[in-house]
N, CA, C and O atoms as CSV, one atom per row, in Angstrom:
chain,resi,resn,atom,element,x,y,z
A,1,UNK,N,N,51.703,58.782,-129.144
A,1,UNK,CA,C,51.158,59.248,-130.374
A,1,UNK,C,C,50.056,60.268,-130.087
A,1,UNK,O,O,49.391,60.212,-129.053
A,2,UNK,N,N,49.880,61.194,-131.018
A,2,UNK,CA,C,48.859,62.201,-130.847
A,2,UNK,C,C,47.725,61.948,-131.815
A,2,UNK,O,O,47.871,61.258,-132.824
A,3,UNK,N,N,46.574,62.538,-131.468
A,3,UNK,CA,C,45.407,62.461,-132.334
A,3,UNK,C,C,44.740,63.825,-132.336
A,3,UNK,O,O,45.090,64.696,-131.539
A,4,UNK,N,N,43.766,64.011,-133.243
A,4,UNK,CA,C,43.129,65.282,-133.320
A,4,UNK,C,C,42.314,65.634,-132.088
A,4,UNK,O,O,42.077,66.812,-131.824
A,5,UNK,N,N,41.886,64.649,-131.339
A,5,UNK,CA,C,41.051,64.904,-130.169
A,5,UNK,C,C,41.878,65.052,-128.889
A,5,UNK,O,O,41.315,65.216,-127.807
A,6,UNK,N,N,43.185,64.998,-129.001
A,6,UNK,CA,C,44.028,65.031,-127.828
A,6,UNK,C,C,44.077,66.517,-127.325
A,6,UNK,O,O,44.277,67.438,-128.116
A,7,UNK,N,N,43.895,66.712,-126.022
A,7,UNK,CA,C,43.998,68.052,-125.447
A,7,UNK,C,C,45.379,68.636,-125.627
A,7,UNK,O,O,46.370,67.920,-125.480
A,8,UNK,N,N,45.478,69.938,-125.947
A,8,UNK,CA,C,46.772,70.563,-126.140
A,8,UNK,C,C,47.654,70.454,-124.871
A,8,UNK,O,O,48.842,70.155,-124.992
A,9,UNK,N,N,47.097,70.693,-123.642
A,9,UNK,CA,C,47.959,70.521,-122.467
A,9,UNK,C,C,48.654,69.118,-122.403
A,9,UNK,O,O,49.808,69.016,-121.986
A,10,UNK,N,N,47.957,68.086,-122.807
A,10,UNK,CA,C,48.466,66.730,-122.778
A,10,UNK,C,C,49.584,66.616,-123.830
A,10,UNK,O,O,50.599,65.979,-123.550
A,11,UNK,N,N,49.442,67.188,-124.993
A,11,UNK,CA,C,50.515,67.168,-126.025
A,11,UNK,C,C,51.767,67.880,-125.465
A,11,UNK,O,O,52.875,67.350,-125.548
A,12,UNK,N,N,51.587,69.023,-124.925
A,12,UNK,CA,C,52.727,69.791,-124.378
A,12,UNK,C,C,53.403,69.050,-123.244
A,12,UNK,O,O,54.628,69.068,-123.125
A,13,UNK,N,N,52.619,68.408,-122.423
A,13,UNK,CA,C,53.192,67.677,-121.284
A,13,UNK,C,C,53.944,66.410,-121.709
A,13,UNK,O,O,55.032,66.112,-121.216
A,14,UNK,N,N,53.333,65.689,-122.627
A,14,UNK,CA,C,53.969,64.398,-123.088
A,14,UNK,C,C,55.101,64.596,-124.094
A,14,UNK,O,O,56.111,63.892,-124.062
A,15,UNK,N,N,54.913,65.559,-124.980
A,15,UNK,CA,C,55.814,65.742,-126.114
A,15,UNK,C,C,56.253,67.223,-126.216
A,15,UNK,O,O,55.945,67.866,-127.220
A,16,UNK,N,N,56.936,67.766,-125.245
A,16,UNK,CA,C,57.284,69.173,-125.314
A,16,UNK,C,C,58.151,69.491,-126.530
A,16,UNK,O,O,58.166,70.635,-126.983
A,17,UNK,N,N,58.864,68.522,-127.061
A,17,UNK,CA,C,59.699,68.785,-128.220
A,17,UNK,C,C,58.884,69.029,-129.491
A,17,UNK,O,O,59.448,69.424,-130.511
A,18,UNK,N,N,57.569,68.803,-129.447
A,18,UNK,CA,C,56.728,69.116,-130.592
A,18,UNK,C,C,56.254,70.540,-130.641
A,18,UNK,O,O,55.680,70.957,-131.648
A,19,UNK,N,N,56.482,71.343,-129.545
A,19,UNK,CA,C,56.053,72.718,-129.536
A,19,UNK,C,C,56.718,73.440,-130.736
A,19,UNK,O,O,56.057,74.182,-131.462
A,20,UNK,N,N,58.007,73.215,-130.925
A,20,UNK,CA,C,58.759,73.828,-132.024
A,20,UNK,C,C,58.176,73.419,-133.386
A,20,UNK,O,O,57.972,74.258,-134.263
A,21,UNK,N,N,57.914,72.120,-133.543
A,21,UNK,CA,C,57.346,71.582,-134.780
A,21,UNK,C,C,56.028,72.290,-135.112
A,21,UNK,O,O,55.855,72.778,-136.229
A,22,UNK,N,N,55.118,72.348,-134.171
A,22,UNK,CA,C,53.808,72.993,-134.396
A,22,UNK,C,C,53.969,74.445,-134.722
A,22,UNK,O,O,53.316,74.962,-135.627
A,23,UNK,N,N,54.840,75.116,-133.988
A,23,UNK,CA,C,55.087,76.552,-134.250
A,23,UNK,C,C,55.543,76.764,-135.670
A,23,UNK,O,O,55.071,77.686,-136.335
A,24,UNK,N,N,56.453,75.932,-136.158
A,24,UNK,CA,C,56.913,76.035,-137.565
A,24,UNK,C,C,55.807,75.755,-138.528
A,24,UNK,O,O,55.853,76.264,-139.648
A,25,UNK,N,N,54.806,74.975,-138.170
A,25,UNK,CA,C,53.669,74.741,-139.030
A,25,UNK,C,C,52.588,75.789,-138.920
A,25,UNK,O,O,51.567,75.698,-139.602
A,26,UNK,N,N,52.793,76.793,-138.067
A,26,UNK,CA,C,51.824,77.865,-137.859
A,26,UNK,C,C,50.750,77.556,-136.842
A,26,UNK,O,O,49.710,78.215,-136.808
A,27,UNK,N,N,50.988,76.588,-136.040
A,27,UNK,CA,C,50.045,76.101,-134.980
A,27,UNK,C,C,50.597,76.510,-133.627
A,27,UNK,O,O,51.622,75.978,-133.202
A,28,UNK,N,N,49.948,77.442,-132.937
A,28,UNK,CA,C,50.414,77.833,-131.609
A,28,UNK,C,C,49.795,76.946,-130.578
A,28,UNK,O,O,48.580,76.751,-130.548
A,29,UNK,N,N,50.652,76.400,-129.716
A,29,UNK,CA,C,50.157,75.581,-128.607
A,29,UNK,C,C,50.268,76.361,-127.290
A,29,UNK,O,O,49.649,76.016,-126.284
A,30,UNK,N,N,51.083,77.429,-127.335
A,30,UNK,CA,C,51.271,78.262,-126.147
A,30,UNK,C,C,51.247,79.752,-126.616
A,30,UNK,O,O,51.650,80.115,-127.720
A,31,UNK,N,N,50.743,80.555,-125.679
A,31,UNK,CA,C,50.711,81.996,-125.902
A,31,UNK,C,C,51.192,82.669,-124.634
A,31,UNK,O,O,50.618,82.425,-123.572
A,32,UNK,N,N,52.224,83.509,-124.694
A,32,UNK,CA,C,52.768,84.208,-123.550
A,32,UNK,C,C,53.080,83.249,-122.415
A,32,UNK,O,O,52.859,83.556,-121.244
A,33,UNK,N,N,53.596,82.087,-122.779
A,33,UNK,CA,C,54.047,81.103,-121.761
A,33,UNK,C,C,52.895,80.240,-121.235
A,33,UNK,O,O,53.144,79.319,-120.458
A,34,UNK,N,N,51.681,80.496,-121.618
A,34,UNK,CA,C,50.548,79.698,-121.133
A,34,UNK,C,C,50.122,78.686,-122.212
A,34,UNK,O,O,50.024,79.031,-123.390
A,35,UNK,N,N,49.876,77.457,-121.805
A,35,UNK,CA,C,49.390,76.428,-122.758
A,35,UNK,C,C,47.955,76.768,-123.101
A,35,UNK,O,O,47.174,77.138,-122.224
A,36,UNK,N,N,47.599,76.644,-124.376
A,36,UNK,CA,C,46.234,76.868,-124.811
A,36,UNK,C,C,45.360,75.720,-124.404
A,36,UNK,O,O,45.837,74.591,-124.288
A,37,UNK,N,N,44.075,75.981,-124.181
A,37,UNK,CA,C,43.086,74.971,-123.848
A,37,UNK,C,C,42.426,74.464,-125.120
A,37,UNK,O,O,42.498,75.108,-126.167
A,38,UNK,N,N,41.786,73.312,-125.023
A,38,UNK,CA,C,41.114,72.723,-126.147
A,38,UNK,C,C,41.915,71.642,-126.759
A,38,UNK,O,O,43.013,71.324,-126.302
A,39,UNK,N,N,41.358,71.050,-127.829
A,39,UNK,CA,C,41.974,69.935,-128.539
A,39,UNK,C,C,42.873,70.474,-129.648
A,39,UNK,O,O,42.803,71.649,-130.008
A,40,UNK,N,N,43.691,69.622,-130.165
A,40,UNK,CA,C,44.507,69.989,-131.292
A,40,UNK,C,C,43.672,70.358,-132.512
A,40,UNK,O,O,43.974,71.315,-133.226
A,41,UNK,N,N,42.621,69.583,-132.735
A,41,UNK,CA,C,41.715,69.874,-133.869
A,41,UNK,C,C,41.085,71.245,-133.699
A,41,UNK,O,O,41.032,72.010,-134.661
A,42,UNK,N,N,40.624,71.569,-132.555
A,42,UNK,CA,C,40.024,72.932,-132.317
A,42,UNK,C,C,40.976,74.027,-132.631
A,42,UNK,O,O,40.601,75.027,-133.244
A,43,UNK,N,N,42.203,73.867,-132.226
A,43,UNK,CA,C,43.199,74.933,-132.415
A,43,UNK,C,C,43.614,75.015,-133.877
A,43,UNK,O,O,43.740,76.109,-134.427
A,44,UNK,N,N,43.822,73.884,-134.498
A,44,UNK,CA,C,44.129,73.895,-135.930
A,44,UNK,C,C,43.010,74.557,-136.748
A,44,UNK,O,O,43.276,75.304,-137.690
A,45,UNK,N,N,41.768,74.272,-136.377
A,45,UNK,CA,C,40.648,74.896,-137.081
A,45,UNK,C,C,40.611,76.401,-136.807
A,45,UNK,O,O,40.338,77.197,-137.705
A,46,UNK,N,N,40.885,76.773,-135.579
A,46,UNK,CA,C,40.858,78.177,-135.181
A,46,UNK,C,C,41.949,78.965,-135.936
A,46,UNK,O,O,41.788,80.153,-136.212
A,47,UNK,N,N,43.043,78.290,-136.257
A,47,UNK,CA,C,44.156,78.950,-136.957
A,47,UNK,C,C,44.071,78.784,-138.460
A,47,UNK,O,O,45.031,79.093,-139.166
A,48,UNK,N,N,42.926,78.293,-138.976
A,48,UNK,CA,C,42.692,78.172,-140.396
A,48,UNK,C,C,43.518,77.145,-141.159
A,48,UNK,O,O,43.855,77.347,-142.326
A,49,UNK,N,N,43.831,76.068,-140.507
A,49,UNK,CA,C,44.683,75.047,-141.111
A,49,UNK,C,C,43.986,73.673,-141.119
A,49,UNK,O,O,44.658,72.641,-141.135
A,50,UNK,N,N,42.694,73.657,-141.108
A,50,UNK,CA,C,41.937,72.392,-140.964
A,50,UNK,C,C,42.266,71.438,-142.091
A,50,UNK,O,O,42.254,70.227,-141.872
A,51,UNK,N,N,42.558,71.923,-143.286
A,51,UNK,CA,C,42.848,71.000,-144.398
A,51,UNK,C,C,44.158,70.296,-144.199
A,51,UNK,O,O,44.371,69.241,-144.795
A,52,UNK,N,N,45.040,70.822,-143.396
A,52,UNK,CA,C,46.350,70.293,-143.124
A,52,UNK,C,C,46.414,69.362,-141.916
A,52,UNK,O,O,47.449,68.745,-141.664
A,53,UNK,N,N,45.314,69.256,-141.169
A,53,UNK,CA,C,45.285,68.528,-139.892
A,53,UNK,C,C,45.855,67.123,-139.981
A,53,UNK,O,O,46.756,66.767,-139.221
A,54,UNK,N,N,45.339,66.323,-140.903
A,54,UNK,CA,C,45.770,64.930,-140.990
A,54,UNK,C,C,47.275,64.797,-141.291
A,54,UNK,O,O,47.962,63.969,-140.693
A,55,UNK,N,N,47.776,65.618,-142.221
A,55,UNK,CA,C,49.181,65.533,-142.556
A,55,UNK,C,C,50.065,66.090,-141.400
A,55,UNK,O,O,51.172,65.593,-141.191
A,56,UNK,N,N,49.604,67.079,-140.678
A,56,UNK,CA,C,50.356,67.580,-139.485
A,56,UNK,C,C,50.432,66.519,-138.453
A,56,UNK,O,O,51.500,66.304,-137.880
A,57,UNK,N,N,49.340,65.831,-138.178
A,57,UNK,CA,C,49.332,64.715,-137.175
A,57,UNK,C,C,50.244,63.604,-137.579
A,57,UNK,O,O,51.013,63.069,-136.780
A,58,UNK,N,N,50.144,63.268,-138.833
A,58,UNK,CA,C,51.031,62.151,-139.321
A,58,UNK,C,C,52.510,62.537,-139.175
A,58,UNK,O,O,53.308,61.717,-138.721
A,59,UNK,N,N,52.895,63.769,-139.551
A,59,UNK,CA,C,54.281,64.198,-139.388
A,59,UNK,C,C,54.677,64.275,-137.936
A,59,UNK,O,O,55.790,63.882,-137.587
A,60,UNK,N,N,53.803,64.769,-137.075
A,60,UNK,CA,C,54.131,64.843,-135.657
A,60,UNK,C,C,54.310,63.449,-135.085
A,60,UNK,O,O,55.220,63.258,-134.279
A,61,UNK,N,N,53.512,62.476,-135.444
A,61,UNK,CA,C,53.673,61.138,-134.966
A,61,UNK,C,C,54.942,60.456,-135.467
A,61,UNK,O,O,55.511,59.597,-134.793
A,62,UNK,N,N,55.371,60.854,-136.659
A,62,UNK,CA,C,56.653,60.340,-137.193
A,62,UNK,C,C,57.764,60.879,-136.316
A,62,UNK,O,O,58.677,60.131,-135.969
A,63,UNK,N,N,57.720,62.155,-135.944
A,63,UNK,CA,C,58.749,62.736,-135.067
A,63,UNK,C,C,58.751,62.030,-133.737
A,63,UNK,O,O,59.823,61.747,-133.201
A,64,UNK,N,N,57.575,61.729,-133.175
A,64,UNK,CA,C,57.496,60.990,-131.922
A,64,UNK,C,C,58.171,59.645,-132.033
A,64,UNK,O,O,58.917,59.255,-131.134
A,65,UNK,N,N,57.928,58.919,-133.119
A,65,UNK,CA,C,58.504,57.641,-133.336
A,65,UNK,C,C,60.017,57.737,-133.437
A,65,UNK,O,O,60.724,56.880,-132.907
A,66,UNK,N,N,60.525,58.756,-134.104
A,66,UNK,CA,C,61.960,58.928,-134.268
A,66,UNK,C,C,62.654,59.361,-132.987
A,66,UNK,O,O,63.726,58.857,-132.649
A,67,UNK,N,N,62.029,60.311,-132.266
A,67,UNK,CA,C,62.695,60.866,-131.080
A,67,UNK,C,C,62.290,60.156,-129.807
A,67,UNK,O,O,63.082,60.063,-128.869
A,68,UNK,N,N,61.059,59.649,-129.761
A,68,UNK,CA,C,60.566,59.064,-128.567
A,68,UNK,C,C,60.721,59.966,-127.381
A,68,UNK,O,O,60.493,61.170,-127.498
A,69,UNK,N,N,61.101,59.433,-126.238
A,69,UNK,CA,C,61.290,60.248,-125.056
A,69,UNK,C,C,62.674,60.871,-125.004
A,69,UNK,O,O,62.979,61.636,-124.089
A,70,UNK,N,N,63.497,60.554,-125.963
A,70,UNK,CA,C,64.854,61.137,-125.993
A,70,UNK,C,C,64.904,62.464,-126.760
A,70,UNK,O,O,65.954,63.101,-126.852
A,71,UNK,N,N,63.756,62.867,-127.307
A,71,UNK,CA,C,63.760,64.135,-128.020
A,71,UNK,C,C,63.970,65.312,-127.122
A,71,UNK,O,O,63.877,65.195,-125.900
A,72,UNK,N,N,64.249,66.434,-127.706
A,72,UNK,CA,C,64.426,67.655,-126.909
A,72,UNK,C,C,63.177,67.934,-126.068
A,72,UNK,O,O,62.047,67.747,-126.519
A,73,UNK,N,N,63.399,68.360,-124.903
A,73,UNK,CA,C,62.265,68.642,-124.001
A,73,UNK,C,C,62.083,70.140,-123.817
A,73,UNK,O,O,61.560,70.582,-122.794
A,74,UNK,N,N,62.508,70.919,-124.794
A,74,UNK,CA,C,62.375,72.373,-124.742
A,74,UNK,C,C,62.125,72.922,-126.127
A,74,UNK,O,O,62.324,72.225,-127.122
A,75,UNK,N,N,61.697,74.147,-126.199
A,75,UNK,CA,C,61.461,74.872,-127.431
A,75,UNK,C,C,62.814,75.249,-128.032
A,75,UNK,O,O,63.616,75.906,-127.369
A,76,UNK,N,N,63.083,74.849,-129.267
A,76,UNK,CA,C,64.332,75.196,-129.911
A,76,UNK,C,C,64.161,76.500,-130.655
A,76,UNK,O,O,63.516,76.543,-131.702
A,77,UNK,N,N,64.723,77.546,-130.130
A,77,UNK,CA,C,64.630,78.885,-130.694
A,77,UNK,C,C,65.742,79.146,-131.717
A,77,UNK,O,O,65.818,80.237,-132.282
A,78,UNK,N,N,66.607,78.148,-131.958
A,78,UNK,CA,C,67.658,78.305,-132.887
A,78,UNK,C,C,68.849,79.126,-132.367
A,78,UNK,O,O,68.744,79.844,-131.372
A,79,UNK,N,N,69.955,78.999,-133.054
A,79,UNK,CA,C,71.128,79.750,-132.687
A,79,UNK,C,C,71.935,79.243,-131.519
A,79,UNK,O,O,72.971,79.816,-131.181
A,80,UNK,N,N,71.469,78.159,-130.890
A,80,UNK,CA,C,72.211,77.610,-129.780
A,80,UNK,C,C,72.650,76.221,-130.149
A,80,UNK,O,O,71.907,75.460,-130.769
A,81,UNK,N,N,73.849,75.898,-129.767
A,81,UNK,CA,C,74.382,74.545,-130.090
A,81,UNK,C,C,74.660,73.739,-128.834
A,81,UNK,O,O,75.453,72.799,-128.889
A,82,UNK,N,N,74.050,74.062,-127.717
A,82,UNK,CA,C,74.348,73.371,-126.496
A,82,UNK,C,C,73.280,72.363,-126.074
A,82,UNK,O,O,73.231,71.981,-124.905
A,83,UNK,N,N,72.438,71.933,-126.984
A,83,UNK,CA,C,71.398,71.033,-126.591
A,83,UNK,C,C,70.937,70.261,-127.702
A,83,UNK,O,O,70.040,69.432,-127.548
């Protein structure tokens, strides 16, 4: 499960399938292939979505519960049906 104080590198390492979820929510965890530093809360605030933080975390944790470790371990860019 994730929390607002969780470092972004830890989120990406533990739950790489959430990269796509956060991107669709307008939250970048990576830029040019590099993982951003700081906590999830810091990045959400930096991207102007602080009012959505609690609901984003709740939804992300629901995804973790549903997918667990069997979720996709890569960024889904769409258009591919092989994974």
